[in-house]
Every structure is written in C-alpha cells, then in structure tokens.
N, C-alpha and C positions, 0 to 999 in steps of 0.2 A: 788740190782736192775737190772732187766735185761738188756743186752747190745742192743743198736740200732742194728737193722739188717744190716749187712755188705754184701752185694750182690756180685756176681762174677763180675758184671759190675762196680761197684764201685772200687774193687780191680785192675781190668784192667785199669781202668782210673788213679787210684794212681800210678801205676806202669808206664804207659806210659806218663802221663802229669805231673806227680809230684805233683798234687793237686786234691782234691776232697772235696766236700762239705759233712758233716756228720749231717743230721737233728737231732736235738734234743738230741745230745751226753751228755749235762748236763742240759737238761730240767729241770730235778728233783732237781738239785743242784743251781739254779740260787739265791735264796735269801742267800744260804750259801756262795756262791761265792761273792755276792755282800758285805756281811758282812766282808768277809775277805780282800776284796779291801779296805773297810774303815778302818779296823784296820791297814792294812799294810800302808795306806796313813797317818794315825795319828801317827803311830810310824814305819818310815822308816827304812829299813837295810842299811848296810855300802855301798851298790852299788846304792842306789836311785839316781836319776837324774832328773833335769829339763831341757827339750830339746828345750828351746827357746832362741834366742838372745835377748838382750836388744832392747826394742821397740816393738818386735812381741807379738801379742795380744793373749789372752787365756792363757792355761796352758796345758803342755805337760810333764806329769809325768810318769816315769818307775822304776820299781825296780824288783829284781830277788833274787832267791835263799833264800827265805823265808818260803818253805813250812813246814819245821820242828820245826818253832817257831810260825806260825800261825795256830791255831787248825783247822779253817774252811778249809784251804788248805790241811791239812794233810788228814783230813776226804775225801776230793775229791781225792787225789791222791791214797789212800789207799783203799777206799770201792766204788768207781764209777766204771762203766764199761770201762773206758778208756784203761786199758791195753788189754782187750779182743779186742777192735777196733783197737788198735794199731797193735797187733799181725797179725790180719787177713790183715790188708792193707799192712803192711810190709812184709808178708809172713815169719814171724820169729816165732820160738818156744819160744824165750823168750823175755821179755820186762825190760828194765833196765831203772831206773829214772835218767835223766840228770838234768833238773832243770826246775823251774818255773819261770813265768814272768807275772808281771802287767803291762799294758799300759794304761794310761788314758787321752783322749783328751776332756777337758772341752769345753763348748759351746764358739763359737767364735775363735777357735785355728786353723788358716787358715793353718799352717805349715804341709805339708805332711810329712810322714815317709819317707825318702831317699829310692830309689831302693837298694837293697842289698841281698847277701846270707848270711845265718847265718853261714853256714859250715866253711868258713875261719876265722872267730872269734873263733871258737871252737877248742879244742884240741881233738877233736874226729873225726874219719872218718870211712865211711863204707856206703854201698848201703843201708843198713836197718836202716833208720833215719826217725823220723816224729816229726812234731810239730802240736799242735792243738791250734788254735787261736778261741777263743770264746767269744763274746760280751755277756754282762748281761744287754743291753739296746738294743732296736731295732735299727738296722743299715740300713740305705737306702742309705746314700751318703758317709759316712766315713768308708766304709768297706775295709778290706784287697783285695790287687790285686796280682795276682800271674801269672807269665809268664810261659806259657805251654811250657813243654819239657826242661826247663832251667836247670834242675836238671841232664840233660844228656850232658851238653857242656863239651867240652874237657877241657877248662880252667876254673878256677874258677874266680869270679869276685873280683876285688881289693878291700880290705877292707878299709873303710876310717871312720874317727871320724865325728860323726853326726854334731857336732856343728862347728868344725873347717873346716870340709869339704876338709881334706887333708888325704893323705894315710900315714900309719904308719909301714908298713912293708917294709923291704929291698927288693931289686930286684922286683920292681913292674913289670918288663918286664915277669915275670912269670905267671902273671894274666892278664885278660882281662880289658879294662877300664869299668867303669860303664855306661851300656848303657842307652839309653833314649826310653823305649818300645814303648811309644805313637809316638814319632816322626819317630821311625825305623819301625813301623807297626808290631810290635810282637804280637801274639795272648796272650791277657790278660784274666783271669778269675777273675770275681768278683760277689759277690752275695748280695742281699738284704737279711738280715738274722734277724731271732727272737732271743730273749734272750736264751742262750743254745745251739743254733746251733753252729757248729765248721767247721772251715776250716782245713783240714788236709793237710800238705805238707812237702816235703822232705828238710833236712837241706840245700841242694845245690839248692833249687828252689827260683829264683830271686823273690823278693816280695817288696812291700811297701804299702803305705795306704794314702788314701786321707785325707786332713785336715777336721777338723770337723767346719764347718761354720753354722751348725744348732743351735736351741736353745736348745738342748739337750745334756746330757751328752753321751760320748761314752767310756764306761769302759770295757776292755777286760782283759781276764785271757788266759795264754797260758802255755801249758805243753810241754816240750821237752824230748823225749824218744827214747832210741836206742835198736836194735835188735841184733840178733845172731852175725852178723859179724863186728859190731862195735868195734873199739880199739883206743887206745890212740895213738896220733901223735904229734911230736914235732912241734911247730910253730915259725916263726923267730921274733915274736914280742909277747906283752903281749896279751893274750887271754881274752875272755869276755864269761862266768865268768873266772876270774884269777883262783880260788881254788889254792892259794899259799900252798907250803908244801906238796903236794899230793903224792910225791915219786914213781910215775908211770914211767915206761919206754916205748918206742916206741914200738907198737905192742901189748901192754899189754891190756886185757879186764879192764874196768874202775872198781876201787876197790870197792868191794861190801859194804864195811861199810860206804862209803860216798854216793854212787850210788847204792841203793838196787834194787833188783830184784821185779819187781811187777808181773811178771809171769815168771815161769819156765816150761820146756818141760814137757807137760803132767799135767801141773797144772794151 
C-alpha cells in the first residue's frame, strides 16, 4: 500500500521538535491492528502489565515484544508503509525493528501515563530513532502528549517505575528530575486523532498521556524503530524491554536476527 506523503515540512518539524503527526499512517490497517490487540489481551506475553494501583478505577493494560507471535502485528510491521515513513522522518537509509507495544486504557481509567522519555529505559542510543503511537479508536481527550524539543535536552530524564514511582538506576545525579511540563509552562503537542493516525516521536522526546475518563475504549498500537546511527549501549539497570541473553557489546548495531531490517539502503 502506498506510504502517506512525508513532506519536507514534516521532516523539518520532526527533526526540530522531536514529534510530528502523521495522518492516516495505518488507516488501511485499523481492523487488523484491532484484531491483534484483542488477541494480545486474550493471550498476554511475558511482559504484560496492569498499571493501576488497588482502588484506582478502570484498566490500563500494556504489553510489548509480541509482533513475531501475533500474525496481525507481523503483517503490519512487514507490509505497511511504516518503514518508508520512518526513514524519511529520521533521515536514515536503513530502518531496523526494535519492538512493538500495545497500550489500552479502558473507559473510566483516570490514571495518566506518567511523563517520561523512552530512551533511558532502552539499551539503544542514537539520533535516528522513532516511535509511532497510533490509536485504533477516535481520540479526543486521552491523546499522547509530547514536549517540544525535549529530545535535544543535554541530560536525559531519570527513569522511574510507573507504579512505585521511584527511580531504579544508580547515580540519579546523571539525569534530570522528571519535570512537570504543565506547571513549568513547557510547549506540549497533542492532537485529536482518528483511528490509524500516528504521532511520530524520538526516543528522547518527553511524553505522557491523559487518563481516559470517557465512555469509550482507547486502544493504541506503537512501533519503535531505529536508523543508521543507532547502537547498543550499556545501562546501569534493567532495561525495558530486557531482551536477556542478547550478547551484544557497547557500540554494536542491534543484532539483525533479533531486530530485523525493515528497510536497507536503496531498498
């Protein structure tokens, strides 16, 4: 299927702001992604989590690293136009798969997704990284929120456990504390979205999401991809995803048998 048009303005916005809206990225794949999410929720993987404390209303489910076992996700990764769009926005000749992620907030889930950067949780670093967050339900109030330009901050934001709300890396002074963008007046981008639209953002872009206090589900599918300069890096604590037994060393490209190329130079 043809890729959505990626304009020069979109590329400039992505590079400058660390986030851009891609209308209709998966508009032709919405039913397939919905089916994959339902299959995932019925048969969760080893990393599945419920992200609410006792007494908090609703349900906030997430799971990741399932694309090779859920055929609907495999089709989206392999056959949609996402790699072409990713290459254009990142300015990369290659696109390599990192992982998939499902996030579901059922009606009445007031808990927001905490502000965080994905990068410090990952064992990969590089300027050419991208995540696509795409709802398969209309989103008016429970949208993703991204802080403009935060991918260029000198220090990364301290990783924390979502439920315990405590840090788990040593030497926290190497990181900046988790900010409150609304209180601190930071520029935040968020959009009303239709099913299949996608927010594209850098791994180091600070982001969060509002709770879902509506009467409708908010199911979202995300892909995390990397480009030419991405490489393995050692982290001082357990990464997410952990990928145990990977045998990679610092500075190495991600191993191709686990993280296949979706696009190579000239292809």
